[in-house]
TIBATOR-746066 format. One record per residue (C-alpha): residue number from 0; residue in one letter; x, y, z. Coordinates in pm, 1 decimal, decimal comma, padded with zeros to 6 digits. Layout:
[pt NUM A [X Y Z]];
...
END
This chain:
[pt 0 X [-07491,7 01097,6 -04890,0]];
[pt 1 X [-07447,3 01105,3 -04545,8]];
[pt 2 X [-07812,9 00992,1 -04513,3]];
[pt 3 X [-07886,4 00739,7 -04744,9]];
[pt 4 X [-07577,9 00540,2 -04611,5]];
[pt 5 X [-07700,3 00548,6 -04305,5]];
[pt 6 X [-07987,4 00427,6 -04377,3]];
[pt 7 X [-07806,3 00138,1 -04559,5]];
[pt 8 X [-07663,1 00023,5 -04279,3]];
[pt 9 X [-07942,1 -00007,6 -04097,9]];
[pt 10 X [-08150,0 -00223,8 -04341,4]];
[pt 11 X [-07846,1 -00445,6 -04309,4]];
[pt 12 X [-07855,7 -00485,0 -03923,8]];
[pt 13 X [-08237,6 -00515,1 -03989,1]];
[pt 14 X [-08172,7 -00784,3 -04223,1]];
[pt 15 X [-07942,3 -00981,6 -03975,2]];
[pt 16 X [-08208,8 -00976,2 -03761,5]];
[pt 17 X [-08503,0 -01094,2 -03964,5]];
[pt 18 X [-08257,0 -01403,5 -04080,0]];
[pt 19 X [-08273,1 -01517,3 -03686,3]];
[pt 20 X [-07803,4 -01452,9 -03702,9]];
[pt 21 X [-07730,1 -01119,5 -03609,7]];
[pt 22 X [-07630,3 -01354,8 -03314,6]];
[pt 23 X [-07377,3 -01515,8 -03540,5]];
[pt 24 X [-07243,0 -01237,1 -03742,9]];
[pt 25 X [-06993,0 -00946,5 -03615,6]];
[pt 26 X [-07052,6 -00641,9 -03833,5]];
[pt 27 X [-06749,6 -00404,1 -03821,4]];
[pt 28 X [-06813,0 -00054,6 -03927,7]];
[pt 29 X [-06469,5 00198,6 -04017,3]];
[pt 30 X [-06307,3 00368,8 -04263,8]];
[pt 31 X [-05928,8 00370,6 -04376,6]];
[pt 32 X [-05915,5 00785,3 -04349,9]];
[pt 33 X [-06026,9 01104,8 -04257,5]];
[pt 34 X [-06225,4 01344,2 -04435,7]];
[pt 35 X [-06144,1 01461,8 -04742,9]];
[pt 36 X [-06058,3 01765,4 -04906,3]];
[pt 37 X [-06238,7 01624,3 -05244,0]];
[pt 38 X [-06637,4 01609,6 -05448,9]];
[pt 39 X [-06683,2 01943,2 -05310,8]];
[pt 40 X [-06652,3 01829,9 -04949,6]];
[pt 41 X [-06652,2 02167,8 -04716,1]];
[pt 42 X [-06453,3 02000,3 -04426,0]];
[pt 43 X [-06529,1 02378,7 -04223,0]];
[pt 44 X [-06912,3 02409,8 -04288,6]];
[pt 45 X [-06999,5 02051,0 -04158,1]];
[pt 46 X [-06695,0 02053,7 -03911,3]];
[pt 47 X [-06603,1 01703,3 -03983,7]];
[pt 48 X [-06305,3 01638,9 -03760,6]];
[pt 49 X [-06391,6 01831,3 -03472,7]];
[pt 50 X [-06064,0 01947,9 -03291,5]];
[pt 51 X [-05907,0 01715,5 -03476,8]];
[pt 52 X [-05580,0 01926,3 -03704,6]];
[pt 53 X [-05579,9 01747,7 -04051,0]];
[pt 54 X [-05805,9 01555,7 -04312,2]];
[pt 55 X [-05724,9 01267,0 -04534,6]];
[pt 56 X [-05349,2 01200,5 -04713,5]];
[pt 57 X [-05242,0 01396,5 -04380,4]];
[pt 58 X [-05083,4 01213,5 -04100,7]];
[pt 59 X [-05198,5 01440,7 -03774,1]];
[pt 60 X [-05504,7 01292,0 -03624,6]];
[pt 61 X [-05813,5 01395,1 -03841,9]];
[pt 62 X [-05640,5 01232,9 -04105,0]];
[pt 63 X [-05592,5 00873,8 -03933,4]];
[pt 64 X [-05825,3 00881,0 -03640,5]];
[pt 65 X [-06117,0 00687,9 -03759,9]];
[pt 66 X [-06450,0 00582,8 -03575,8]];
[pt 67 X [-06445,3 00215,1 -03517,1]];
[pt 68 X [-06781,3 00051,7 -03466,3]];
[pt 69 X [-06846,9 -00332,1 -03330,7]];
[pt 70 X [-07126,8 -00514,2 -03360,9]];
[pt 71 X [-07189,6 -00852,7 -03217,6]];
[pt 72 X [-07558,9 -00928,8 -02996,6]];
[pt 73 X [-07446,5 -01190,1 -02746,3]];
[pt 74 X [-07081,6 -01152,5 -02742,0]];
[pt 75 X [-07004,1 -00766,2 -02757,5]];
[pt 76 X [-07177,8 -00553,7 -02486,7]];
[pt 77 X [-07383,9 -00279,1 -02631,6]];
[pt 78 X [-07254,5 00064,6 -02508,9]];
[pt 79 X [-06888,3 -00028,3 -02490,0]];
[pt 80 X [-06591,1 00169,9 -02562,8]];
[pt 81 X [-06229,8 00095,8 -02527,5]];
[pt 82 X [-05863,7 00358,2 -02561,8]];
[pt 83 X [-05715,6 00087,1 -02735,0]];
[pt 84 X [-05470,8 00169,7 -03035,7]];
[pt 85 X [-05649,2 -00007,1 -03320,9]];
[pt 86 X [-05524,7 -00038,0 -03712,6]];
[pt 87 X [-05722,0 -00147,3 -04027,0]];
[pt 88 X [-05413,1 -00477,1 -04048,7]];
[pt 89 X [-05539,8 -00581,3 -03731,6]];
[pt 90 X [-05889,5 -00714,6 -03828,1]];
[pt 91 X [-05764,9 -01010,6 -03991,0]];
[pt 92 X [-05573,5 -01169,1 -03639,5]];
[pt 93 X [-05917,5 -01032,0 -03540,3]];
[pt 94 X [-06129,0 -01239,2 -03706,6]];
[pt 95 X [-05898,9 -01575,4 -03696,5]];
[pt 96 X [-05922,4 -01543,7 -03305,3]];
[pt 97 X [-06281,8 -01465,4 -03303,5]];
[pt 98 X [-06381,8 -01781,5 -03465,7]];
[pt 99 X [-06092,3 -02019,8 -03355,4]];
[pt 100 X [-05874,0 -01981,7 -03623,6]];
[pt 101 X [-05541,6 -02082,0 -03647,8]];
[pt 102 X [-05341,6 -01751,6 -03666,5]];
[pt 103 X [-05168,8 -01744,3 -04032,8]];
[pt 104 X [-04791,1 -01656,7 -04050,6]];
[pt 105 X [-04675,9 -01305,6 -04327,4]];
[pt 106 X [-05021,0 -01154,4 -04118,0]];
[pt 107 X [-04910,6 -00765,1 -03944,8]];
[pt 108 X [-05142,9 -00636,4 -03645,2]];
[pt 109 X [-05268,8 -00790,2 -03288,5]];
[pt 110 X [-05599,1 -00957,3 -03240,4]];
[pt 111 X [-05889,5 -00696,1 -03083,8]];
[pt 112 X [-06105,4 -01010,8 -02938,1]];
[pt 113 X [-06011,2 -00996,4 -02646,7]];
[pt 114 X [-06083,4 -00589,6 -02606,0]];
[pt 115 X [-06438,9 -00633,5 -02811,2]];
[pt 116 X [-06519,9 -00976,4 -02556,7]];
[pt 117 X [-06433,4 -00680,7 -02239,7]];
[pt 118 X [-06171,1 -00850,4 -02164,5]];
[pt 119 X [-05919,4 -00606,9 -02183,8]];
[pt 120 X [-05656,1 -00753,7 -01931,6]];
[pt 121 X [-05629,6 -01056,7 -02186,6]];
[pt 122 X [-05546,7 -00786,5 -02507,8]];
[pt 123 X [-05188,7 -00837,9 -02647,3]];
[pt 124 X [-05046,8 -00559,4 -02672,8]];
[pt 125 X [-04820,9 -00325,7 -02874,5]];
[pt 126 X [-04500,4 -00111,7 -02876,7]];
[pt 127 X [-04617,0 00097,3 -03157,6]];
[pt 128 X [-04837,6 00173,6 -03458,9]];
[pt 129 X [-04616,2 00317,1 -03813,6]];
[pt 130 X [-04748,1 00534,3 -04062,6]];
[pt 131 X [-04620,4 00687,6 -04325,0]];
[pt 132 X [-04718,9 00865,3 -04627,8]];
[pt 133 X [-04478,4 00947,9 -05000,3]];
[pt 134 X [-04718,6 01194,1 -05159,3]];
[pt 135 X [-04757,5 01614,0 -05043,4]];
[pt 136 X [-04476,4 01727,7 -04831,5]];
[pt 137 X [-04376,7 01354,5 -04704,4]];
[pt 138 X [-04419,1 01184,4 -04376,9]];
[pt 139 X [-04419,0 00969,4 -04118,4]];
[pt 140 X [-04598,7 00950,3 -03764,9]];
[pt 141 X [-04578,7 00673,6 -03486,6]];
[pt 142 X [-04806,6 00645,2 -03188,4]];
[pt 143 X [-04626,7 00526,1 -02881,9]];
[pt 144 X [-04727,3 00446,7 -02532,1]];
[pt 145 X [-04992,5 00246,8 -02559,8]];
[pt 146 X [-05155,0 00553,3 -02792,2]];
[pt 147 X [-05076,3 00876,3 -02521,0]];
[pt 148 X [-04761,5 00984,0 -02725,3]];
[pt 149 X [-04785,1 01071,1 -03141,3]];
[pt 150 X [-04462,3 01168,2 -03324,4]];
[pt 151 X [-04506,4 01268,9 -03643,4]];
[pt 152 X [-04244,9 01488,1 -03915,4]];
[pt 153 X [-04406,0 01628,3 -04209,1]];
[pt 154 X [-04239,1 01789,3 -04434,9]];
[pt 155 X [-03896,3 01461,7 -04519,1]];
[pt 156 X [-03963,1 01611,1 -04912,8]];
[pt 157 X [-03773,6 01918,2 -04815,5]];
[pt 158 X [-03517,5 01760,1 -04590,4]];
[pt 159 X [-03682,4 01867,3 -04263,5]];
[pt 160 X [-03621,6 01584,9 -03972,8]];
[pt 161 X [-03763,2 01748,5 -03729,5]];
[pt 162 X [-04003,6 01540,4 -03496,7]];
[pt 163 X [-04309,8 01689,2 -03336,8]];
[pt 164 X [-04447,8 01556,2 -03029,4]];
[pt 165 X [-04778,4 01559,5 -02891,6]];
[pt 166 X [-04929,1 01408,8 -02587,6]];
[pt 167 X [-05303,5 01301,9 -02772,4]];
[pt 168 X [-05433,7 01216,5 -02384,3]];
[pt 169 X [-05413,0 01570,7 -02298,5]];
[pt 170 X [-05338,8 01777,5 -02660,2]];
[pt 171 X [-05558,4 01550,6 -02908,8]];
[pt 172 X [-05552,8 01835,7 -03120,4]];
[pt 173 X [-05214,9 01853,8 -03131,9]];
[pt 174 X [-05215,3 02217,6 -03090,0]];
[pt 175 X [-04837,3 02187,0 -02868,3]];
[pt 176 X [-04518,3 02055,9 -02963,9]];
[pt 177 X [-04345,0 01873,1 -02647,2]];
[pt 178 X [-04075,4 01755,1 -02782,4]];
[pt 179 X [-03803,9 01967,8 -02623,9]];
[pt 180 X [-03912,6 01821,1 -02312,8]];
[pt 181 X [-03915,2 01488,9 -02404,1]];
[pt 182 X [-03628,1 01386,8 -02571,0]];
[pt 183 X [-03590,2 01030,8 -02447,1]];
[pt 184 X [-03895,8 00970,0 -02647,1]];
[pt 185 X [-03842,1 01209,5 -02949,6]];
[pt 186 X [-03463,3 00937,0 -02962,5]];
[pt 187 X [-03752,8 00647,3 -02955,8]];
[pt 188 X [-03941,4 00743,1 -03256,7]];
[pt 189 X [-03713,6 00863,1 -03452,7]];
[pt 190 X [-03579,7 00478,9 -03395,3]];
[pt 191 X [-03877,2 00383,5 -03534,4]];
[pt 192 X [-03948,4 00548,3 -03806,6]];
[pt 193 X [-03588,7 00503,7 -03924,9]];
[pt 194 X [-03597,7 00126,9 -03901,1]];
[pt 195 X [-03960,6 00063,1 -04024,1]];
[pt 196 X [-03937,1 00291,4 -04344,9]];
[pt 197 X [-03863,8 00061,4 -04620,7]];
[pt 198 X [-03709,0 00183,2 -04940,1]];
[pt 199 X [-03946,6 00195,9 -05273,9]];
[pt 200 X [-03848,6 00362,3 -05618,1]];
[pt 201 X [-04153,0 00439,5 -05678,6]];
[pt 202 X [-04265,2 00629,7 -05363,5]];
[pt 203 X [-03954,2 00743,1 -05270,6]];
[pt 204 X [-03906,5 00914,0 -04890,2]];
[pt 205 X [-03549,7 01065,8 -04738,5]];
[pt 206 X [-03534,0 00983,3 -04389,6]];
[pt 207 X [-03244,1 00893,0 -04191,1]];
[pt 208 X [-03063,2 01144,6 -03993,7]];
[pt 209 X [-02711,7 01050,4 -04144,6]];
END
């Protein structure tokens, strides 16, 4: 399947080149989650997540850190990389920005246009990124300080409100919990987790430390 997918993407890019519209077409390659465990996928054999912990349906880095590749000849410099944190709902603001359209109200996310075009100093920042997942043990995660720190709690179903904290710059595999040494960051993460959660009868999660 991977070989087939790679071939199909290549054929699409070749078609854009042959049609003479590659310079006027933005191509984004990304995913909505980490490697799956269903359908006979052997995560260990394929080393699907490398050093990252977790997989699809988990909020560890192996479940939410994805490839994001953008191609726009003449606009995006080939071979460049960026560490700016991004999320799927940034795509709509990004596309609107790149085509010069007016921002639509009620749309989450920030434009990644400045980063893609090599103008990182113009990139609009954000305070955090937030995730929650209602299945399994029920979990929440917050990415802070430009992606350096990751706060996560993973067993809300059993009433465990313990927050773990990881420095992804030095520990992308989330092996060493540094919460005890960073109470101010943990406090900020807890406040975000409580503020950003919206109660749902369909997916109830108990998250408040009250």
